[in-house]
C-alpha positions as CSV (number, residue, x, y, z in Angstrom):
1,M,-0.2,-0.5,0.5
2,R,1.1,3.7,-1.0
3,K,0.2,5.3,2.2
4,I,0.6,9.6,2.5
5,I,-0.2,12.2,5.8
6,A,-2.7,15.1,5.6
7,F,-4.0,17.7,8.2
8,R,-6.9,19.4,9.4
9,L,-7.4,19.7,13.4
10,S,-10.3,22.5,13.5
11,A,-12.4,24.2,12.9
12,M,-16.1,21.2,12.8
13,G,-17.3,22.8,9.7
14,D,-13.8,22.5,7.7
15,V,-13.0,19.4,9.4
16,S,-16.3,17.6,8.1
17,L,-15.5,19.2,4.7
18,T,-12.9,17.2,4.5
19,V,-14.8,13.9,4.1
20,P,-15.9,14.0,0.8
21,A,-12.7,14.4,-0.9
22,V,-10.7,12.0,1.4
23,K,-13.1,8.9,0.2
24,A,-13.1,10.3,-3.5
25,V,-9.4,10.2,-3.3
26,L,-9.4,6.9,-1.5
27,A,-11.8,5.6,-4.2
28,A,-10.0,6.6,-7.1
29,N,-7.4,5.1,-5.7
30,S,-7.4,1.4,-4.0
31,D,-3.8,1.1,-3.5
32,L,-4.2,4.1,-0.7
33,E,-3.9,4.7,2.3
34,I,-4.4,7.9,4.3
35,T,-3.3,8.8,7.5
36,L,-5.4,11.7,8.6
37,V,-4.3,13.9,11.8
38,T,-6.8,15.6,13.3
39,R,-9.3,16.3,16.5
40,R,-10.5,13.1,18.1
41,F,-14.0,14.4,18.9
42,F,-14.2,14.4,15.2
43,A,-13.8,10.7,14.9
44,P,-17.6,10.2,13.8
45,F,-16.8,12.2,10.9
46,F,-14.5,9.6,9.2
47,Y,-16.6,6.6,10.9
48,D,-15.8,3.2,8.6
49,I,-14.3,4.4,5.7
50,P,-11.5,1.8,4.6
51,R,-7.7,2.5,4.6
52,L,-8.6,6.1,6.7
53,Y,-6.5,5.9,10.0
54,L,-7.0,9.1,12.7
55,A,-3.6,10.4,15.0
56,F,-5.8,12.7,17.8
57,P,-2.7,14.6,18.7
58,E,-2.0,15.7,22.3
59,L,-2.3,19.8,21.4
60,N,-2.5,20.1,25.1
61,G,0.0,17.9,26.9
62,R,3.0,15.5,24.8
63,H,2.4,18.0,22.0
64,K,2.1,21.3,23.1
65,G,4.7,24.1,22.1
66,I,7.4,24.2,19.2
67,I,8.6,21.2,20.9
68,G,5.7,19.6,20.9
69,L,5.2,19.9,17.5
70,F,8.7,18.4,16.7
71,R,7.7,15.1,19.6
72,L,4.2,15.1,16.8
73,F,6.7,14.6,13.9
74,T,8.3,12.2,15.1
75,D,5.7,10.3,16.6
76,L,3.7,10.7,12.8
77,K,7.0,9.7,10.8
78,K,6.5,6.0,12.7
79,S,3.4,5.4,10.5
80,G,4.9,6.1,7.3
81,P,7.1,5.7,5.2
82,F,4.8,8.2,3.3
83,E,5.1,10.0,-0.4
84,A,3.5,13.0,0.4
85,V,2.1,15.4,3.1
86,I,-1.0,17.1,2.9
87,D,-2.1,20.4,4.6
88,L,-5.3,21.1,4.3
89,H,-5.5,23.7,6.8
90,G,-2.5,26.4,6.3
91,V,-2.3,27.9,9.8
92,I,1.4,27.9,11.5
93,R,0.9,24.5,13.7
94,T,0.5,22.7,9.8
95,R,3.0,24.6,8.5
96,I,5.7,23.6,10.6
97,L,4.6,19.8,9.9
98,T,4.5,20.3,7.0
99,F,8.2,21.6,6.5
100,L,10.0,19.3,8.6
101,F,7.8,16.4,6.7
102,K,9.8,18.0,3.7
103,K,13.2,18.3,5.2
104,S,13.3,15.1,5.8
105,G,12.4,14.3,2.2
106,T,8.8,13.7,2.0
107,P,6.7,16.6,-0.6
108,G,4.4,18.2,1.0
109,Y,1.3,20.3,-0.9
110,S,-1.0,23.0,0.8
111,V,-3.9,23.5,0.5
112,D,-4.8,27.1,-1.6
113,K,-7.5,28.7,0.4
114,G,-7.9,31.6,-2.4
115,R,-7.0,34.6,-0.3
116,K,-6.6,36.9,-2.4
117,E,-10.2,36.0,-4.6
118,K,-12.2,36.3,-1.0
119,K,-10.7,39.6,-0.4
120,F,-11.4,41.0,-3.9
121,L,-15.1,40.2,-2.9
122,I,-15.0,41.9,0.2
123,T,-13.4,45.3,-1.1
124,S,-15.3,44.9,-4.6
125,K,-18.7,43.6,-4.5
126,Y,-18.4,41.9,-7.4
127,I,-19.9,38.4,-6.3
128,R,-19.0,35.1,-8.5
129,M,-19.2,31.8,-6.8
130,L,-15.6,31.2,-5.4
131,K,-14.0,27.4,-5.6
132,H,-16.2,25.4,-2.8
133,T,-13.8,24.4,0.2
134,T,-14.2,20.9,-0.6
135,E,-12.9,21.4,-4.5
136,R,-9.8,23.1,-2.7
137,Y,-9.1,19.8,-0.4
138,L,-9.5,17.8,-3.6
139,E,-7.1,19.8,-5.6
140,T,-4.6,19.7,-2.9
141,F,-4.7,15.9,-3.5
142,D,-4.8,16.3,-6.5
143,A,-1.4,17.9,-7.1
144,A,0.1,15.4,-5.1
145,G,-0.6,13.3,-7.9
146,F,-3.9,11.6,-6.1
147,K,-6.7,12.3,-7.8
148,G,-10.3,12.1,-7.4
149,Q,-14.0,12.8,-7.8
150,I,-16.6,13.5,-5.0
151,G,-19.6,11.6,-5.4
152,K,-22.4,12.0,-4.1
153,G,-24.1,11.9,-0.6
154,P,-25.0,11.0,2.3
155,Y,-21.1,10.8,3.3
156,F,-21.0,10.2,7.0
157,N,-21.5,6.4,8.0
158,I,-23.3,6.3,11.1
159,M,-22.4,4.2,13.9
160,E,-25.2,1.3,14.5
161,D,-24.7,2.4,18.2
162,A,-25.6,5.8,17.4
163,A,-28.5,5.1,15.7
164,I,-30.0,3.0,18.2
165,K,-29.2,5.9,20.2
166,A,-31.0,8.6,18.5
167,N,-34.0,6.3,17.8
168,L,-34.2,6.2,22.0
169,F,-34.4,10.0,21.8
170,L,-36.8,10.4,19.2
171,E,-39.2,7.8,21.2
172,Q,-38.7,9.4,24.6
173,E,-39.5,12.4,22.8
174,G,-42.3,10.6,21.5
175,I,-42.1,12.3,18.4
176,A,-44.9,10.9,16.1
177,S,-44.2,9.4,12.5
178,G,-45.9,11.2,9.5
179,K,-44.8,14.7,11.1
180,L,-42.5,16.8,9.4
181,K,-38.9,17.3,11.8
182,I,-37.2,20.2,11.2
183,G,-33.7,20.4,12.4
184,L,-33.1,23.9,13.6
185,A,-29.7,26.0,14.3
186,P,-30.0,29.2,14.7
187,F,-26.4,30.3,16.4
188,A,-23.4,31.1,14.6
189,T,-20.0,31.8,15.9
190,Y,-19.8,35.5,15.0
191,Q,-23.1,37.7,15.5
192,T,-23.3,38.7,12.2
193,K,-24.3,35.1,11.6
194,I,-27.0,34.7,13.2
195,W,-30.7,35.6,12.5
196,G,-31.9,35.9,15.9
197,T,-34.8,33.6,18.2
198,Q,-37.4,36.2,17.3
199,N,-37.0,35.6,13.6
200,F,-36.4,31.6,14.1
201,R,-40.1,32.4,16.7
202,E,-42.1,33.8,14.2
203,L,-40.8,31.0,11.6
204,I,-42.0,28.4,13.9
205,S,-45.2,29.9,13.9
206,I,-45.4,30.3,10.6
207,I,-45.2,26.8,10.1
208,N,-47.4,25.7,12.7
209,A,-49.7,27.4,11.7
210,R,-49.9,25.4,8.1
211,H,-48.0,21.9,9.2
212,E,-47.7,19.4,11.8
213,T,-44.2,20.1,12.3
214,D,-42.0,18.8,15.2
215,F,-38.7,21.0,15.6
216,F,-35.0,19.6,16.6
217,L,-32.8,22.7,18.5
218,F,-29.4,22.1,17.5
219,G,-25.9,24.2,18.7
220,G,-22.5,24.0,21.0
221,G,-21.6,25.7,24.0
222,A,-22.8,26.2,27.3
223,E,-24.2,30.1,26.4
224,E,-26.2,28.6,22.9
225,I,-27.6,25.1,25.6
226,R,-28.7,27.9,27.6
227,L,-30.2,30.2,24.9
228,L,-31.8,26.4,23.4
229,K,-33.5,25.6,26.3
230,E,-35.3,29.1,26.9
231,F,-35.9,28.5,23.4
232,Q,-38.0,25.5,24.2
233,Q,-40.0,26.7,25.8
234,F,-41.9,28.2,23.2
235,G,-43.8,24.6,22.5
236,T,-43.9,21.0,23.1
237,N,-43.2,20.4,19.7
238,I,-40.0,21.9,20.2
239,H,-37.0,19.4,21.1
240,L,-33.7,20.5,22.4
241,V,-31.2,18.3,20.9
242,A,-27.8,20.1,22.0
243,G,-26.0,18.3,25.0
244,K,-28.1,15.4,24.8
245,L,-26.4,13.6,22.0
246,E,-22.8,12.6,21.3
247,L,-21.4,13.8,17.9
248,S,-22.3,10.5,16.0
249,E,-25.7,10.4,17.9
250,E,-26.4,14.0,16.1
251,L,-25.4,12.3,13.3
252,A,-27.5,9.9,13.3
253,L,-30.7,12.0,14.3
254,I,-29.8,14.4,11.4
255,R,-30.0,11.9,9.3
256,T,-33.7,11.3,9.9
257,L,-35.1,14.8,9.2
258,D,-37.1,16.1,6.6
259,L,-34.8,19.6,6.6
260,M,-32.8,21.7,8.7
261,I,-32.9,25.4,8.2
262,S,-29.4,26.8,9.6
263,M,-27.1,29.6,9.9
264,D,-23.5,30.1,8.3
265,S,-22.1,27.3,10.5
266,S,-21.0,23.4,11.1
267,N,-24.9,22.2,11.3
268,M,-25.3,23.2,8.0
269,H,-21.9,21.4,6.7
270,L,-24.0,18.8,9.2
271,A,-27.1,18.3,7.1
272,S,-25.6,18.9,4.0
273,L,-23.2,16.0,4.2
274,S,-26.1,14.3,5.7
275,A,-28.1,14.4,1.9
276,I,-31.0,16.6,3.9
277,P,-32.5,19.5,2.3
278,T,-30.6,22.3,4.3
279,I,-31.9,26.0,4.0
280,S,-29.0,28.5,4.9
281,I,-30.0,31.8,6.0
282,W,-26.1,34.9,5.3
283,G,-25.8,38.0,6.6
284,G,-22.3,39.3,7.1
285,T,-20.6,36.5,5.0
286,H,-21.6,35.2,1.2
287,P,-21.8,31.3,0.2
288,A,-20.2,32.6,-2.8
289,F,-16.4,32.8,-0.7
290,G,-16.9,28.3,-1.2
291,F,-18.5,27.7,2.0
292,F,-22.0,27.1,1.0
293,A,-23.9,23.9,2.2
294,L,-22.1,20.9,-0.6
295,G,-24.3,19.8,-3.0
296,Q,-27.7,22.2,-2.0
297,P,-29.5,24.4,-4.9
298,T,-28.1,27.8,-4.8
299,G,-32.0,28.8,-4.3
300,Y,-31.7,27.0,-1.5
301,H,-29.5,30.1,0.2
302,M,-31.3,32.7,1.9
303,Q,-29.4,35.9,1.7
304,T,-29.8,39.9,1.0
305,P,-29.0,40.6,-2.6
306,A,-25.8,42.4,-2.4
307,S,-27.2,45.1,-4.5
308,S,-29.5,46.3,-2.1
309,L,-27.4,46.6,1.3
310,K,-23.8,48.4,0.1
311,C,-21.4,46.9,2.3
312,R,-22.6,43.4,2.4
313,P,-20.6,40.5,2.7
314,C,-18.1,42.0,5.2
315,S,-15.6,39.3,6.1
316,V,-14.7,36.0,5.0
317,Y,-15.4,34.8,8.3
318,G,-18.1,36.5,9.6
319,N,-15.7,37.8,12.0
320,K,-16.0,42.1,11.5
321,P,-17.6,43.8,13.3
322,C,-21.1,45.1,12.1
323,I,-21.1,48.4,11.6
324,Y,-25.1,49.1,12.4
325,A,-26.2,48.6,16.2
326,T,-28.1,45.1,14.6
327,P,-27.2,43.6,11.3
328,R,-29.7,45.5,8.8
329,C,-28.4,42.0,6.2
330,M,-29.9,40.1,8.5
331,E,-33.1,41.8,9.3
332,M,-33.7,42.4,6.4
333,V,-34.7,38.8,5.5
334,K,-37.9,38.0,6.8
335,P,-39.7,35.2,8.3
336,M,-42.3,35.0,5.2
337,D,-39.5,34.8,3.3
338,V,-38.4,32.0,4.2
339,Y,-41.1,30.1,4.2
340,D,-42.0,31.1,0.6
341,K,-38.4,29.5,0.3
342,L,-39.6,26.6,1.7
343,M,-42.9,26.7,-0.4
344,L,-41.3,27.2,-3.7
345,F,-38.8,24.4,-3.7
346,N,-41.9,21.9,-2.2
347,L,-39.9,21.8,1.5
348,F,-42.8,20.5,3.6
349,K,-42.3,16.4,2.6
350,V,-42.8,14.0,5.0
351,K,-39.9,11.1,4.4
352,E,-40.1,7.9,5.8
353,Q,-38.7,8.4,9.3
354,K,-36.0,5.5,9.7
355,I,-31.8,6.1,10.4
356,V,-29.7,3.9,8.0
């Protein structure tokens, strides 16, 4: 077997987007093994992928700091020899590791994040769709001589015990078959990417008046979970998922949904990579940067037209503070607009409720 090693340590959405690329490369190269260096928490993304091996660095322990990176390099080399090192992250830590492999005779290839292209979109407001992040990952493998073609989702393999626990969760929540199951992910890392719980409350009211529905709240972190618990009180058909299930179990639960409505966030990626119809709502960021929901129709992206608000998009990741007290780009997307979009694409269809 030929061997290569790849790096992608964070963040959740970006790590999840490596899955289609890794599976594509392995499918096209039957004599290849890939060792992927990532965080242990993300292991469920890569469950049961043949010829893929995971390595979990101890970044807060043995592999912390510059000396720790040398230890990590030494530890990883023991699994070689590798024909190439693929840096899908492009941060100081992975650049150092790639450099060390190069010095030891292993050629290295780093992802082109398209920073200049993205900066031009922000400064010029000339919107054109750039390459999807997964395509950039695949091109990095291609540069090393390992081609592949992205297949159709779902891309995650579901653990049997996770599927059992997800089904048990549904039973405990009293979820009836035949009702719509809609996932809601109201939060994101930055304020410019958050539509607001009031808008979600109005959207839920609109849907409830017309459809038999159960809603599932997704998110992460103590503060988000606290806010979601408050939000859950607005209806008996609103069920809190965040903080109750492990990541593998959330992936299994997402596979049962009829629809996900999300911000530009990791949950958008988890739903789209699970081949679930995903409506994404965009504010300060823009799908054109290449972080849109993979495999979803472009019409599923809800956003204020750039021509109607000259400041948008204001940043690639949403980390630039808004020039207004509240993001106007989000205020201009109304709950009824989202509902009309759902109706336009005929997304109120109940599928067979079965985890596979």
